[in-house]
C-alpha positions as CSV (number, residue, x, y, z in Angstrom):
1,M,-8.8,-78.9,26.8
2,I,-10.9,-75.7,26.5
3,K,-12.0,-74.8,23.0
4,K,-11.6,-71.2,21.9
5,K,-14.7,-69.5,20.5
6,K,-14.5,-68.3,17.0
7,L,-14.7,-64.5,16.6
8,N,-17.3,-64.8,13.9
9,N,-19.7,-66.4,16.5
10,I,-19.6,-63.3,18.9
11,A,-22.9,-61.3,18.8
12,G,-22.7,-57.5,18.0
13,V,-24.2,-54.6,16.0
14,T,-23.3,-53.4,12.6
15,L,-22.5,-49.9,11.5
16,I,-25.8,-49.6,9.8
17,E,-27.7,-50.6,12.9
18,I,-25.7,-47.9,14.9
19,M,-26.6,-45.3,12.4
20,I,-30.3,-46.2,12.5
21,G,-30.2,-46.0,16.3
22,V,-28.6,-42.6,16.2
23,I,-31.2,-41.3,13.7
24,I,-34.1,-42.6,15.8
25,S,-32.6,-41.0,18.9
26,T,-32.1,-37.7,17.1
27,I,-35.7,-37.8,15.9
28,M,-37.0,-38.5,19.4
29,M,-34.8,-35.7,20.9
30,G,-36.1,-33.3,18.2
31,A,-39.7,-34.3,19.0
32,M,-39.1,-33.8,22.7
33,Y,-37.5,-30.4,22.2
34,T,-40.3,-29.3,19.9
35,T,-42.8,-30.4,22.5
36,Y,-40.9,-28.6,25.2
37,S,-40.7,-25.4,23.1
38,L,-44.4,-25.5,22.4
39,V,-45.3,-26.0,26.1
40,N,-42.9,-23.4,27.2
41,S,-44.2,-20.9,24.6
42,S,-47.8,-21.6,25.7
43,Y,-46.8,-21.2,29.3
44,S,-45.1,-17.8,28.6
45,Q,-48.2,-16.6,26.7
46,V,-50.5,-17.6,29.5
47,T,-48.2,-15.9,32.0
48,D,-47.9,-12.7,29.9
49,R,-51.7,-12.6,29.5
50,A,-52.2,-13.1,33.3
51,K,-49.7,-10.3,34.1
52,I,-51.5,-7.9,31.8
53,S,-54.9,-8.9,33.3
54,R,-53.6,-8.7,36.9
55,S,-52.0,-5.2,36.4
56,G,-55.2,-4.0,34.8
57,R,-57.3,-5.3,37.7
58,D,-55.0,-3.6,40.3
59,I,-55.4,-0.2,38.6
60,I,-59.2,-0.8,38.1
61,A,-59.5,-1.4,41.9
62,M,-57.8,1.9,42.6
63,L,-60.1,3.7,40.1
64,M,-63.2,2.1,41.5
65,R,-62.4,3.2,45.1
66,D,-61.7,6.8,44.0
67,I,-64.7,7.1,41.7
68,R,-67.1,5.8,44.4
69,L,-65.7,8.5,46.7
70,A,-66.4,11.2,44.2
71,G,-68.7,13.9,45.7
72,F,-68.5,12.5,49.3
73,K,-68.8,15.1,52.1
74,Y,-68.3,14.5,55.8
75,H,-70.7,15.9,58.4
76,F,-69.3,16.0,61.9
77,G,-72.6,16.9,63.6
78,E,-73.1,18.2,67.1
79,N,-69.8,18.2,69.1
80,A,-68.1,19.7,72.1
81,A,-64.9,20.6,70.2
82,D,-66.4,23.8,68.6
83,I,-65.9,22.3,65.1
84,P,-68.5,23.4,62.5
85,I,-71.2,20.8,61.9
86,L,-71.0,21.1,58.1
87,D,-68.1,21.4,55.6
88,N,-67.2,25.1,55.6
89,L,-64.8,24.9,52.6
90,Q,-65.2,27.0,49.5
91,H,-66.8,25.0,46.6
92,N,-65.9,26.1,43.1
93,S,-68.7,24.6,41.0
94,S,-69.0,25.2,37.2
95,S,-65.8,27.1,37.2
96,S,-64.5,28.1,33.7
97,D,-61.1,26.8,34.8
98,I,-61.3,23.0,35.0
99,E,-58.1,22.9,37.1
100,K,-59.8,25.0,39.8
101,S,-63.1,23.2,39.8
102,H,-64.4,21.2,42.8
103,D,-67.0,19.2,40.8
104,P,-67.0,15.5,41.7
105,I,-66.1,14.0,38.3
106,I,-64.7,15.7,35.2
107,V,-63.6,13.6,32.3
108,I,-61.4,15.2,29.7
109,K,-61.4,13.3,26.4
110,N,-58.3,12.6,24.4
111,K,-56.0,14.4,26.8
112,L,-52.5,13.1,26.9
113,G,-50.4,14.4,29.8
114,D,-51.2,16.3,33.0
115,L,-51.3,19.7,31.2
116,T,-53.6,22.6,31.8
117,E,-56.5,23.2,29.5
118,T,-54.7,26.0,27.8
119,D,-51.9,23.6,26.8
120,L,-51.9,21.0,24.0
121,A,-50.6,17.5,24.3
122,E,-47.9,16.7,21.7
123,P,-49.2,13.9,19.5
124,K,-46.9,10.9,19.2
125,N,-48.4,9.4,16.1
126,E,-51.3,9.9,13.7
127,E,-53.6,8.0,16.1
128,A,-52.5,9.8,19.2
129,D,-55.8,11.6,19.4
130,K,-57.4,8.3,20.3
131,C,-55.5,8.1,23.5
132,C,-56.1,8.8,26.3
133,D,-58.8,10.2,28.6
134,K,-58.0,12.1,31.8
135,I,-60.2,12.2,34.9
136,H,-60.5,14.5,37.9
137,I,-62.1,13.0,41.1
138,V,-63.0,15.2,44.1
139,Y,-64.2,14.0,47.5
140,G,-64.1,15.2,51.1
141,D,-62.7,13.8,54.3
142,F,-62.3,14.8,58.0
143,N,-59.6,15.0,60.7
144,Q,-60.8,16.3,64.0
145,N,-57.2,16.5,65.3
146,D,-56.3,19.1,62.7
147,A,-57.3,22.4,64.4
148,D,-56.4,24.5,61.4
149,Q,-58.5,22.6,58.9
150,P,-60.6,19.6,60.2
151,Y,-62.5,19.3,57.0
152,K,-60.5,18.0,54.1
153,R,-61.0,17.9,50.3
154,Y,-58.9,16.0,47.9
155,R,-58.6,15.8,44.1
156,I,-57.4,12.7,42.5
157,T,-56.2,12.8,38.8
158,Y,-55.5,9.9,36.5
159,Y,-53.9,10.6,33.2
160,A,-51.6,9.1,30.6
161,N,-48.3,10.4,29.4
162,S,-45.4,9.5,27.1
163,S,-43.3,6.6,28.1
164,G,-40.6,7.1,25.6
165,D,-42.0,4.6,23.2
166,D,-44.2,5.4,20.2
167,E,-46.5,2.4,20.7
168,Y,-47.5,2.7,24.4
169,Y,-48.0,5.2,27.2
170,A,-47.9,5.1,31.0
171,V,-50.6,5.7,33.7
172,Y,-49.9,8.4,36.2
173,K,-51.8,9.5,39.3
174,S,-51.7,12.8,41.3
175,K,-53.3,13.7,44.6
176,Q,-53.9,17.3,45.7
177,S,-55.5,18.8,48.8
178,W,-57.7,21.9,49.1
179,I,-55.9,24.2,51.7
180,Q,-58.3,26.6,53.4
181,T,-57.7,27.2,57.1
182,T,-60.6,27.7,59.5
183,G,-62.1,31.2,59.2
184,A,-60.7,31.8,55.7
185,L,-63.1,32.5,52.9
186,T,-61.1,30.9,50.1
187,G,-58.2,28.5,49.5
188,D,-56.3,26.7,46.7
189,W,-55.3,23.3,45.6
190,S,-51.9,22.2,46.8
191,S,-49.6,19.2,46.3
192,S,-47.6,20.0,49.4
193,C,-49.7,18.1,52.0
194,S,-48.2,15.0,53.7
195,E,-50.5,12.6,51.9
196,C,-50.3,14.4,48.5
197,F,-48.1,13.4,45.5
198,S,-47.7,14.5,41.9
199,G,-47.1,12.4,38.8
200,E,-46.7,9.0,40.5
201,L,-46.2,6.3,37.9
202,I,-48.8,3.6,38.3
203,R,-48.2,1.3,35.3
204,D,-46.5,1.5,32.0
205,H,-47.2,-0.3,28.6
206,L,-50.6,1.4,28.5
207,V,-52.3,1.5,25.0
208,D,-55.5,3.4,25.9
209,M,-57.5,4.6,28.9
210,E,-61.1,5.5,28.3
211,F,-63.9,6.8,30.5
212,I,-67.6,6.9,29.5
213,V,-70.1,8.6,31.8
214,F,-73.8,7.7,32.1
215,D,-76.8,9.5,33.6
216,E,-79.5,8.2,35.9
217,Q,-81.4,6.7,33.0
218,G,-78.4,4.8,31.9
219,R,-77.8,7.0,28.8
220,I,-74.3,8.0,27.7
221,I,-73.6,11.6,28.4
222,N,-71.6,12.5,25.2
223,P,-69.5,14.5,25.3
224,P,-68.9,14.2,29.1
225,P,-70.1,17.3,31.0
226,R,-67.5,20.0,31.7
227,P,-67.7,23.1,33.9
228,D,-66.5,25.4,31.2
229,N,-69.5,24.9,28.8
230,D,-73.2,24.4,28.6
231,S,-73.0,20.7,29.6
232,R,-72.1,21.7,33.2
233,R,-75.7,21.1,34.3
234,D,-75.0,17.4,33.9
235,L,-72.0,17.4,36.2
236,Y,-74.2,16.2,39.1
237,N,-76.1,13.8,37.0
238,I,-73.3,11.3,36.5
239,K,-74.5,8.1,38.0
240,S,-72.0,5.6,36.6
241,V,-68.7,5.5,34.8
242,D,-67.5,2.8,32.4
243,V,-63.7,2.4,32.6
244,R,-61.5,0.7,30.0
245,L,-57.8,0.1,30.3
246,T,-55.8,-1.5,27.5
247,F,-52.3,-2.7,28.1
248,R,-49.6,-4.2,25.9
249,S,-47.3,-7.1,26.6
250,K,-43.7,-6.2,27.4
251,S,-42.3,-8.8,25.0
252,E,-43.5,-10.1,21.6
253,F,-46.4,-12.5,22.1
254,Y,-47.3,-13.8,18.6
255,R,-44.9,-15.7,16.3
256,F,-45.9,-13.7,13.3
257,K,-46.9,-10.1,12.5
258,A,-50.5,-9.5,11.5
259,K,-51.1,-8.8,7.9
260,E,-52.5,-5.5,6.6
261,E,-55.5,-7.2,5.2
262,K,-56.1,-9.0,8.5
263,P,-54.8,-6.8,11.4
264,R,-55.3,-7.3,15.1
265,F,-57.9,-4.9,16.5
266,V,-58.3,-3.3,20.0
267,K,-61.9,-2.2,20.3
268,G,-62.9,0.7,22.5
269,L,-66.1,1.6,24.2
270,G,-66.9,4.2,21.7
271,D,-65.1,5.0,18.4
272,R,-61.6,4.2,19.8
273,T,-61.0,1.0,17.8
274,R,-57.4,0.8,16.5
275,K,-55.5,-1.8,14.5
276,F,-52.0,-3.2,15.0
277,L,-49.7,-5.2,12.8
278,D,-46.9,-6.1,15.3
279,K,-46.4,-9.2,17.4
280,Y,-47.5,-7.8,20.8
281,L,-50.5,-8.9,22.8
282,R,-53.0,-6.2,23.9
283,D,-55.7,-6.9,26.4
284,S,-58.4,-4.7,27.9
285,V,-60.0,-4.6,31.3
286,V,-63.5,-3.1,31.4
287,V,-65.7,-2.3,34.4
288,T,-68.7,-0.2,35.3
289,V,-68.4,1.9,38.5
290,N,-71.5,3.4,40.1
291,T,-71.1,6.8,41.7
292,R,-72.6,6.8,45.3
293,N,-72.2,10.4,46.4
294,I,-73.1,12.5,43.4
295,G,-76.5,14.2,43.6
296,S,-78.3,17.1,42.0
């Protein structure tokens, strides 16, 4: 005969043991979630910082290329096509009107917007006068297949303008061509050429854009030379340009806002240091660009 096992001899777990297991599992899951959140947050921060740095480097590369071209002139030399050997285009140097000037590099400090010198940029906040600089870059080129005007001259302009937010701006770029047909004594800047454009958005979330110019001795030319005042004699003495671009992250970066007694600073090349109390990350890209084609 088979003996029946007593129920009290069957192994099992008690309610207390089940509750202890649930609590331990909850603690482990909470620890795993916390670890995941920290790793994910760190990854997002690294990604945001990398995006800001990459965007800054892309624009810096554009600026470096254009600044190095400043003052370049093309000489075609002896030829059988009856094209003038030298650039025969009118050159407006030291003009009282900056927007008409052909000088290689003109930096306009604290100029928000692509406005003429007779206009004033509307400030967005009490520190708006610390942003941003505007730069004109002029250089020459050549196209022997253009019978009307083989020699070319272009003007590149980088400037900042409102983006609709009080805490950041946007970088814009324009390109104009000097139109002066062969045999004409004068011409004018135009945005109607095939390769020209006006007000092209390059990058938003800009905090500041700064240009500092240096002479051949490595000394800062402050204020930067302009064609409409006595500093115009230094327009052809610019040997290098320091460029600083500062961008802000699109989403909040820090967990907490900075305190008034311990704010987060964005330092400029000159006196452009500003403080911020929000949760956004701001990062700067700084580079020195040597001018290759500017001479006395």
